[in-house]
C-alpha positions, 0 to 999 in steps of 0.5 A, spaced: 546 512 513 542 511 519 538 504 519 531 505 521 529 499 524 523 501 528 517 495 528 512 496 523 505 499 525 500 494 528 495 497 523 499 493 518 496 486 520 489 488 518 492 491 511 496 485 510 490 481 511 486 485 506 492 484 501 492 477 502 484 477 500 485 481 494 490 477 491 485 471 491 479 475 490 474 474 484 473 481 484 479 485 487 475 492 487 471 489 494 478 488 498 481 494 495 475 498 498 476 495 504 484 497 504 482 504 503 477 504 509 482 501 513 487 506 511 483 512 512 483 512 520 491 512 520 492 517 515 494 522 521 498 518 525 502 513 521 508 515 516 506 511 510 499 510 511 498 516 506 502 514 501 499 507 501 492 511 501 494 515 495 497 508 491 490 505 492 486 511 490 490 511 483 489 504 482 481 505 483 480 511 479 477 511 472 477 504 469 478 499 475 485 497 475 485 490 477 491 487 475 495 493 477 492 492 484 494 485 484 501 486 483 501 492 488 498 487 493 503 482 491 509 487 492 506 489 498 506 482 501 513 481 499 516 486 503 519 486 510 515 491 513 520 492 519 525 494 513 523 502 512 528 503 506 525 497 503 518 500 504 520 507 502 523 503 495 516 500 494 513 507 495 518 510 490 516 505 485 508 505 486 507 513 487 512 515 482 513 510 477 507 507 477 501 512 479 505 518 476 505 522 482 511 528 482 517 527 486 517 532 492 
């Protein structure tokens, strides 16, 4: 197995700050919307931006899932974003196990 240790993309600084705001917010839907907006500009250029966008899209569908959003944000903040394998495991969990997307 190749150990992929590319540095985390710079846009993650903005996302991480928004995740920190979200877990402390009285109304997490506001920073969640800001996360979606921040990700939108990176969908074409960043490896994991689309996956994160899909997770937050599901969390915001129908009845707002504030508790799940806070859980997703806490999990995100616990990640070592330079460890691509750990990031992949986060997406596997949130995309397929929690959000219910079909595995490719």
